[in-house]
N, C-alpha and C positions, 0 to 999 in steps of 0.2 A: 844237241846235248844241252841247250838253254831252255831251263823250265820256265813254268808260267811265275811271273812276277806276282808276289803277297801283295795283295789291296790292303791299307790300313786304313781307319776312319777318322774322320775328324777329329773325334776324341781321343784316340791315341795319340796324334800328331799334338794336339792342342796339351796334354798331359806331359807328353815328353818335353816340349818346349817349356812348359810350366818348372818342371824339375830343372832343367838345365838352367833357367833364370835363377833358381833357387840355389844354385851352386853344384849341382850335383854333376859327374862327368858323363860323358857319354858311354864309357862303357858300364857304368853303373845303371844307368837310365836304360840301357837297352837290355842289360841283365833283369831289371825290375819289371819292364814291359813287354819281355820275351821279344824284342826286336831287333835285327842285326845290329852293331855299333857302328857299322858303315853308314847305316840309314839314318840313324839318328845323327850322326855327323853330317851329313848331307842336308838333312833339314834344319839344323842349328845353324849352318853355314849360308842357308837360303838357297843353296844348289837345286834341291829338288823338294817338291812337296806332294802328300797324296793326291789323287784326283778329286778325291772328296773335299779337300780343302782349296781349291784353285778358284772356284767362282761360285757364288751363291746368290743368285739373282733376288732381288728386294722389290716388290712391286713399287713402281714411279712411274711419273708421267715420262719421265726419259725413255724408262724399259717399254712402255706401250707404244711409243713414237718409233722406237726403233723395231718391235716386234710388227707393228701396222705396217712399216716400211718393208720389212722381210716379206710379209704376206701380201702386200699390196702391189702397187706399179713399180717399185723399185726394183733396179736388176743390180743383184748382189753377186761380187766376185771374190772369191777368197784365193790368196795365193801366197805360199812362203808364211803362212800366220798373219797375214795382212788382210782388211775387209776394204774392197772397194765398191762403192756406191757409183753407179754410172746414170747420169743425168743431164739433160740441157738445163736444169733450175739450179744455178748457183745457190740461192738461200736455201734451198731443199737439202743439197748436201752439207751445206755448212751446219743447219740443224741437226741433221743425221750425225754429223760427225761430234758435235757437242753433247749431244745425248749419250753416244755409244762410248767417249770419252768418260762422261761421268758415271755411268753404270758399270764400266769396267777400270773406273778409279785411276786412268791413263790421261797424258797429255793429249790434247785436242790436236791432229795432225790433219792436213788438208792438202793434197798434190792436184794440182787440176792440169789435165792434159788436154791436149787441142787434137 
């Protein structure tokens, strides 16, 4: 019975947030933009965002480093939303972690396994 979820654009999301910041309620914004009130509520509370708003890469040396690692000799494993770089070179792993944290705007995390 579960239908396909409606996809919303970055522009729709940004317009909804702008209206909410101006003091409009979730019900009013939903009616104005023809988007369910519950969706507007989730956006406003930071519970969900449309996929189109989650991450937009910008050209940078950090992005180039991460892509080079992914396409080069680095062995990458993704698991439960985490990215693991497997290498014997600790400096390589540290630099990769720093660059990845920068492009994703997240804190740098490194876990070393033996």
